[in-house]
N, C-alpha and C positions, 0 to 999 in steps of 0.2 A: 432852145436846148439848154440854156443856162440853168433852168430849174432842174433838169435831169442831172446835170453835172453836179449841182450842189447836193443832190441826194446821195451821191456816192463819194464825196470828198469831205475831209476834215478841214475846218478853218484853223489856220495857224497865225501866230504873230511873231515875225522874225525881223531882224534888222537887215533889210534888203537894199535900202538906199541910205547913203550917208553923205551929208553935205551936197545933196542934189545929184550924187553919182551912184551908180550901181555898186554894191559891195562885191568885191572879188578877192578871195573866195568867200562863200557864204558858210557860216557855221550854224548848226542847229542849236539855237539858244533862244527859247521863247521869252518874250517880254510884252507886257501889256501896253507899252508905249511904242512898240514897233509897228511895222506895216502889216496889213492883212494879206495872207496868201493861202494857197491850198496845197495839200499834198499831191504829189504825182507818183502813184504807186506807193511803195514803202520806203523809198530811198531818194526821192527828189521832191521839188516844189515847183509850183507854177503861180504866177501872179500878174495882174494887170500892170502895164507900165506905159505911160504916155498914152498913145492911141492904139497900142498893140498889147501883146502879152509876152512874157518870157518864162521859159521852163529851164530850171537848173538841175542838171544830172550830176550825181557824185557829191551830194551835200556832206560836209564834214560832220560826222556823227559817230565818233569812235565807240561810244557806249551803246549804240543801237537804240537810243531813246525814241527817235522818230519812227523807226521800224516797229518797235513794240507798240507805240501809241496807235499807229495805223492798223497793225495786225489785230489789236484788241477792239477796234472801232466797229460798231454794228453797221456803219456806212460802207466799210470796205467790202468790195465784191471780188477782189482778185485773190485767187486761191494760193498762189505762191507766197503772197504776203501773209496770209492767215497762218501759214506754217511757222512763221517766225514770231508768233505771239510769245514764245518762250525763248526768244533770242538771248544769248549770253555772250559776254566778251569772249572773243576768240573763235566763235562759231564762223564757219566758212561755207561758201557756196561755190562749187567748182574750183576749190582751192584758194578762194580769196574771201575776205570779209564782205558781208552783205552790204552793198552800196558803194564800195570803193571802186573808183574808176582809174584803171591804169592808163598811162599815156599811150601805150601801144594800142589798146582797145579804142581809145578816143580817135586815134589816127585812122583806124579801120572804119569807124562810124563816119568820120569826116569824108573819107574817100567814097564811101557808099552814097552819102547824101549828095555830094558834088555830082556824081554820075547820075543819080536819080533826078536832080534838079534839071539837068540837061534833057533827060528823057521826057519829063513832064512838060518842059517848055516846048519841045517839039510837038507834043500832043495838044498844045494850047492851054495848058494848066500851070498852076504855080504850086510848088511843094509847100504845104503849110508848116513844114517843120525844118526850116533852114538854120544852119549853125551860125550863131552870132559871134561867139568867142570861145576860145579854149584857154582856161586859166589854171596855172600851176597852184597846187595846194601848199607847196613847200614841204610836202611829206613824201615818204617813199614806202613801198611795200615790196618785201623780198628783193630789195636792191633797186627796184624800178620806181620812177617818179609817178605820182598820182595827180590827176587833174579834175577840173570841173568843166562840163560842157554847158554853154548858154545857148538855148534855142530861141529863135524868133517865131512867134505864133500870131495869127490874126487876133484871136480872142482866147481867154482862158478856157472856155468850153470846147475849143478845138483840140484839147488834150483828152477829151472823153474817149475811153477805150471801149471796144466792142464787148470785152468781157464784163465791163461794168454795166453796159446796157443789158447783156444777158442776165446779169444778177437781178436787175429790176424786173425783167420778164419772169424769171424763176419765182420770185416772191409773189408776183401776181398769179401765175399759173398754179402755184401750190395751194391757192385758195379756191380754185375752181373745180367743178365736177366735170365728168367726161363730156356732158352735153354743153356746158359752158365753154369748155376748151374747143369743142367742135364749132361753136359760134365764132370763136376768135381765129380759127385755123386759117381762113382765107387771108385775113389781114396780116398775120404773122408770115405766112409763106410769100406774100407779095413783097414784103420788106426784105426777107432773106434772099429772094430771087435777085433783087437789086444788089444785095451784099455780094452775091456770087459773081455778078458782072464786074464789080470793082475788084474782087479777088482775082479774076482772070486778067483784068487790066494790069493789076500789080505784078502778076507773074510775067506778063509781057514786058513791063518796064524793067524788071530784074533781069530778064533774059537779054534784052537789048543792051542793058548796062553791064552785062556779063558779071553778075553778082550772085553769090550763092550763100544765103543764110543757112545756119545749122538746122537740121530737121526739128530739133526741140524748140526752136524759136518761132515756128509757125503755130502760134497760139493767139486767141482773140485779144489778149492784153497787149499785143504788139501791133495792133491796128487802131488808128484813131479815126473818129467820125468828125470830119472837119468841113467847114463852109466851103462851097465851091459853086460859083455861077448861079446863085439864087437857090441853091439846095445844099445837099451834103454828099460827100464822097468818103470812101475808105482809103486810107493811106498807110502803108507799111512803115513802121518806125523801129527804133532801137536796134541799131545795126553794129553793135560793138563786136559781135562774133561773125559778121558777114565778111566773106573774103572774095576778092576778084578772081575770075576764071578767064583769063585773057587768052582765048583760043579762037581760031578762025571759024570753027564749026559751031554756029549758033544753035543748030538743032541739038547738038550734044549737050549744050548748056541747058536748053529747055527741058530735055529729057531728064537730066540730073536734078533740075529744079523740081519737076513733078514728082520724082521719087522722094525728094526731101519733104515736099508738101504733104504727100500721102503717108509718109512714115511707115510704109509697108502695109497699110490698111487697105482692105478690099474696096472701101468706098472712095478711094482715091482723093482727088483734090477737094472734095467737099468736107473732108475731115476737120479743117480749120474752123469752119462756121456751122457744121452740120448737126452738132449735138442738140442744140435747142430746137430748131424747127423739126427735126425728125422725131424728137420726143413729143412735140405737139401732134404730129401725125399719128404716132403710136397711141397717145392718150385719147385722141379724138375718134380713132377708128378701130383700135385693137386692145382696148383696156382689159378685155377678158383673157388675153394671152399673157398678161404680165402678173407674176405672182404677187399676192397680197401680203403686206406686212404693215408695220406701224407708220410708215412714211405716207405722204400724200400720193395720189395717183400720178401726178406729173413727175414728182421726184423719182418714183419707181421707174417710170418710163425713161427719164433722163439718164439713169445709171444702168438701165437694162442692157445686158450683154449676152443674154441667152438666145436660144433658137426659138423662133416663132414662125407661124404659118404665113409665108409671104403672100401678099394680096396685090391686086392691081393698083390699089390706091397707094400703098407704100412704095412699090416699085416705080410707079409713075412719079411720085415726089422725088425720088432719088434721080430719076432720069432727067427731070426738069432742072434740078440743081446742076447736074453735069452740063446740060445744054447752056445754061446761063453762064457758067464758067467759061465755056468755049466762046460764047458770044462776047464776053468781056475781053478775051484775047484778040478777037477779030475787029472789034469796034475801034475807030480812031480815038475815041474817048467815051467812057460810059456816060449815060445820062445822069445828071444830078438827081439825088433822091429828095423828093419834096418832104418838108417837115410833116405834112399830113400823114405820110406813111408811118412815121414813128408814133404820132399821136393816136391814130386809129388802132394800131397794134397794142398800145398800152392803155387805151381807154377802158373804163369800167363798162 
């Protein structure tokens, strides 16, 4: 999967090790003599270290240079980063500069990760995204201290996000005709059925841990595709806005979690991962129902939000996605996804 990871990341050269020790905190200052690393979204980095990898969140980048570089990169597949190609000093997201990590938000993430570590351990799994260190930047924002989070990962490619994989699929599908997409439909659906199992498992772990992420955070960029038991699994990450819901009624936590995952949409819990595979179903089976414009067939299906004549094929696809989500909730642990599933879906 390293080859896929490299297709969606920029190589950077930063001073991340000094005198044999990790630099803490890390400042975005590129140098040809520094160590090679990769961007992680538009506000962090990830790099190999000894026999593992480390991701750093909250890079010191007051002028937004890292954000602008990644936003402008043709490799970047994450939509919210693309929006900041025109980042300017003083721009804020949810009331704070893009990339700044407040100490309070870091505490929330640490609490969530600690709880999930226990839940994964009970299921016979290891969280691939454990917190290694919390480092003060020595700076403040609106009177509060800011920090950097250092995460321990098995490999750099374990930071690959579902949204980045979706971007690679979109590039491929945009080149194909309806018949060619039809030929890929089965392989794509098999892969995303497995994604839905892991999505259901993630929902169960959040419920058991009594954690409630915000509705806006249930997006593909917040799920990593990481090594697990000879294959790959999906793990929910980026919990700075996740809050504990410590009540006795676990059912109430689960119902609230489902409401947040669904974001009020009629397709319910499939909304997090559903856009791409349902667009494949539309393009492969209902291309005549999607208005024609200058965009490719797949892109028109991807953004289609009109009314179409529902068919057995489309409704069957939605039903199977829901069933796989429920299966993921019920399974002791989801089955690892073999690399072959990814390769077949992306193959020419």
